[in-house]
N, C-alpha and C positions, 0 to 999 in steps of 0.2 A: 504494500500500500504506500502510495506516495505521501511523503510528509511535506507540507507546504509551509514555508516560513514566511510569516507576515511581519514586516519590519515597521515599527512605530517609532518615528523620530520624536524625541522629547528632550528639550534643553534641560528640563528639571532632572533628567536622569543622567545627562552627559555634560552639564554646564558648558506646470504650465506652466533641414527642410531641403529635403534633398531630392534631386532627380538622380537617376542611376547613370553611371558612365559605362565602362566596358565590362562590367561584371564584378565578381567578388574580389578580384585582385589583378594587379598588373605584373607582368614579368619584369625581372631585373634587367637592366640595360647592360650593354656590352662592357661598360666601364665599371660594373659592379654596383652601381647605384640602384637602389630599390625604391619604387614609388608605391606608396600605399594610400588608399582612399580613406578619407575621414568624412563621414556623412553626419550632419547635425543641423539643428535649428538655432544654435546658440549665437552665431555671428550677427543675425539681424537684431538680436535683443541685447547685444553688448555695445559699448561705446564704439564708434566708428574706427575701424582699423586695429582695434586692440587684439582680436583673435589672430589676425594675420601676423601681427608683431610677435605674438607668442609662438606661432608656427615657424616664423623666420628664425627666431632664436633657437628653436629646436634643431632646425636644419643646419644652422651654423655650427652647432656642437655635435651634430651627427651627420657628417658630410656624405655618408653612404646611404642616407634615407631622405627621400623627398615625400612631402605630404601633398596630396591632391585634395584640396578643401572644397567640399560640396555643401552649399548652404541654401536652405529654403525655409519657409515658415513651418512651425511645429505641426500643424494639421496635415501638411503634405508629407512630412517625414513619417508621421504615424501611419498614414495610408500606404506609403511606399515601402516602409519596413515590413509591413504585412505581406506585400507582394513579393518583396525580395526574399523573405523567409521561405515562401512557397516555391520560388523559382531558383533558389540557391544562388542569388546574385547580390547578396548583401555586401556592402562595402567592407573593407578590411577591419576598420575600427568605426564604431557607430555610437553617436550620442543617443542615449536611451532614457525613457521614463521607466523607473523601476517597476511600475505596474504592468509593463509589457513582459516581464521576466518569464512568467510561467509559460505563456504561449510560445515564445521564441525558444526557450529551453526544450519544451515538449516537441517542437518541430526540428530539434537538433540543429538549429541555426546559429546558436551561440556556443562558444567554446567554454568548457569548464575551466575555470582559472586556477583550480587547485594546484596543478604542477608549477605554476609561476609563483604562487605564494610560497611553495616549498623551497624555492631557490634561495629564499631569505635575503634577496638583494633589495627588498623593500619591507619595512615594518608594517604589515597589513593591519596591525592593531590600531594604527593611527586613523584608519578610515572605516566606513561602514560598507557592507556588501549586501546585496539582495540575493538570497539563495532559493533554489527550488530542489526539493529532494535532498537536502543537506549539502548541495553543491553550489559554490559561488559562481554566478554568471555576470553580475553587474557590480561595478565598483561605483559607489555614489560619490559624486564630486562636489556639488553645490546644493545647498538647501535654501528654499524660498518659503516665506510665509505668505498667507493669503488673508490680509486684513480687509476691513470695510473701507473702501475709498469714498470720500464724500467731497462735494463741491462746497467750499467754505462760503463763497458768495451767495450761493443758492440758499444755504441754511440761514445766513444772516438776513437775507431778503424776506424771510418769513418770521423774523424775530427769534430765531433759534441760535443761541450762543454756545450751547453744549451739545455734543454729539449724543444721540440716544444710546442708552446702555441696556435698556430692558425692552421686551417685546412691546409692552404698552406704549412706551416712549417712542419706539421706532414707528409703530403704526400711526401714532398721532402726528409725528413729524412728516412721515411719508404722505399723509393726506394733505398736509399743507404744501408740500413740495410739488405734488402731482398737478400738472397743468396741461391737460390734453389740448386745450385751445391754443396753447403756445408750443405745441409739439414737444412737450417735455414730460418725461416720466420720472417718478421718484426713484425707482430701482431698475437697473439694466440687468437682464439675465439672458442666458442662451440655452435653450432646451433641445437643440437640434438632435434628432436621432441619427443623423448622418455622422455627427461628431459627438458622440455621447460622453466623452471624457469631461466636458464642461459641466455635466450634471453633478459630478463630484464637487466641483467648485461652488456651484450655486445652491445646492440643496444639502449635501452631506456636510458642508462646512458649518451649517447651523447646528447639526447634530454634534459634531466634534467641538463646537464652540463651548459647550458645557460638558466636555469630556465624555460625551456619550459614545456608544458603540453601535456599529451598523453592519459590519462585515465580520463573520458570515451570517450573523443573526439580525436581520433588519426588522423583523416583525415583533417589536416590543411595545409595551404601553407608552414608554417614554418617547419612542420614535413616532408613534401615532400622534401624540400631542404636538410634537415639533412640526411634523409634516402638515397637520391640520392648520396650524398657525400660518405656515408658509403658504398653503393653498388659499387661506383667507386673504392674504395680501394680494395674491393674483386675482381672486374673484372680485376684489374691490377696484380692480383696474389700476393698481399702483405700480405695475410692471410694464415694460415697453410693449407696444403692439408688435405682433409677429414673433413674440418670444418663443413660441413652440418650434419655430424653424430657424431661429437665430443661433449663430455659433459664437464661440468665445470672442473672435475678432470683431464681430458685429457689436457686441456690448461694449467693447473697449472703444470703438469708434463713437458710439452713442455718448459715452461718458466724456471722451476727449473733445467732442464737438458740443458739449454742454446741453445735449438733448436728454440726458439722464443725470440725476443729482447724486446717485450712489451706485456702487457696484462692489462685489467681492471679487478681488483679483490678485494676481501675483506681483510681488515686488519686482520681478524680472521685467515688468512692463513700465517701470518708472521712466527709464530712458526714452522709450517709445512715446509715452504720453507727453513728456516735456518737449521732445523734439517736434511733435505734431501740433502742440498748442502751448508755446512757451508762456503765455499769459494766463494759463489756467491756474486758478487759486484753489488747490485741493489739499486734503490732509487724509490721514488714515486713523483707524480706531479698531478695537476689537469688535467682532460681530456681537450684536445684542443677545442677551440670554433671557430665559423665562423669568418673569416677575417672581421674586422671592428666592431665586436660586443663589446659593452661597458657596457652592462647591468649587472644585478646581476648574479653571477655564483653559482652553487650548486653542491654537490656531491651526487650520489646515496647513499642512506642509507638503511640498513636493520637492523633487530632486532632479538634478541633471546627473545622469550616470553614463558610464562608459562600458562598452562590451566589445568583444572581439568575434568576428565572424568565424564560424567553425570551418568555413571553406577557404579561408585565406591561405595563400601560398607562402606567406611571409610572417608566421606567428612570432618569431623572435624579434623582428623589427617592430611589429605591432606592440609587443610587450614593452619594448624600449620607449615607444611613444606614450603608451598608457602610463607607464611608470613616471615619465616626465610630467605628464599632465596632472597626476595626483600628488606630485611632490608638494611640500608645504609652500614653497615660494610661488610656484605657478598656480596652485589652487587659490592662494590668496590674491594673486594678480587677477585671475578670472573673476573672483568674487567682487573685487573692487570695480570691475567694469560691467557688472550686471546686477549690482545691489543684492548680492547673495551672502549667505553665511557658509564659509568653507567647511567641508566635512573633515578635512585633515586637521587633527587636533593641534598640530604645531604651526598651522597657518595663521597669519595675522592680516588684518584688513584696516584700511584707513577711511573707507567711504562712510562708515557708521558715524564718524565725527565731523563730516564735511558740511552738514547743515542740520537744522532743527528737525526736519522730517526724517532724515536718516537716523538721527539720535533716537527719535521716538520709535522707529522701526526696531532698532537694536534693543531698546528697553522692553518692547512688547515680546521680542524673541526671548530675552532673558527671563522675563516674568512668567510667560505662558508656555513657551516651548512649542513644538510642532507635533502634529498627529496626522497619520495617514495609515489606514488599515488595509489598503489595497495592494501594497507591495508584496509581490510573490503570490498573490491570490490567483486561483485559476480563472482564466478568461476574464480578467478584471474589467476590461472595456466592455465586454459582453454583459457583465453583471450590471454595469451602469446603464447599458442599453435596455436591459430587461426592466430595471427600475423606471427608466424614462418612459417606456411604453405603457407601463401600468399607471404612472403619474399622469401622463397625457390623457388617459381615459378619465381620470378624476377631473382634470381641468376642462374636459369636454362634457362633463356631467353624465358620464356613462357608468360610473361606479363611485363608491365613497372611499375615503382614505383607508379605513379598516380592510376593505376587500382588496384594495391595491397592494397593501403590504402583505396580506395573506398570500395573494397570488405571486407577488415577487418572491416571497420566501420559498414557496413550493417550487418555483422555477429555478431559484438559486440552488436549492437542495439537489436538484437534478444535475446541475453543473458540477457541484462538488462530488456527487456520487460518481459521475462519469470520470472525474479527475482521479478519484481515489482508486478506481478499478484499473487504472493503467499501470 
């Protein structure tokens, strides 16, 4: 029976694009120089030129290795990684979301990294890994929190000086902010079933905000209450029109263009938001919790991870590159250019002190930590798709929340049963 390791990041415990080139690997050239493909979505979300600088520095110190950098948006990488896994055309080294681990490992597309850890040329205890069946497949590089982003000017325009901390406060403020006549929604969300990963960000973040648990057991009394509250916000028209087909990028555009006053999103998009609207006056805060809740709070966390194709012809060169990327110096440099928290415990960052918003983000990270129950879970994206399908039936008045979570649990149990039988 397969054992599936689910990794939950928590600071209290340890103080969210590529097209394919010529296949999984390129042959070495006549002069002995090996070119490996590195496919990721990171470059568009980092400060301009920073990832290429890191790659150039690697090539300077490793003259026998060249890196072919392939960059596209996250959603395209997610789709194309799935295709590449099926066709054995995955790039040599791949930027990965840890929640993809189970599927890729099960398809034999990712290389088991155990032999490289045993070489002892890198202290693996300094970083976190995502495992499937007790084998490490993804090394987690950067961690991101998903706070509530809010438009300061919008809140002030309705006489709101404090960001809402509880459900009742949030609902009251959202009603004031919502202005359909001005084409402005209180909260931007994206529930597209074509890209169901954002369902984690927009719905499950509210569960984890009060340290709840949803994977693998979503059908609980506590989750019914949370989802009912969330649905009530939707039913009152406090979310963006077209939310059922909107993707993550759509909600970011709504917030950036000031057509939505709030959204739950990743700190990785800070650079993108500031570049597209330098005059946007926004801030971040924890996601509101149920009135009267006094327990531990947490923030949804996600990670950028690295994996190696099981079909690469240059595994040793790939490992040299991965080892370089997860080193303390480089891990910290990447973090500084994408507003992340480095996973390498020896890494240091400067971005957290560069302005008040960044200081606040770091304080939230310190105080609340990060939580994500989907890493290593079987068919994680499919689990979110199932939940999204049942939730949309609720939003279309075809069933109630209790039935939706019951149906979701039954379908999830089948996914887990299938995984355990392999």
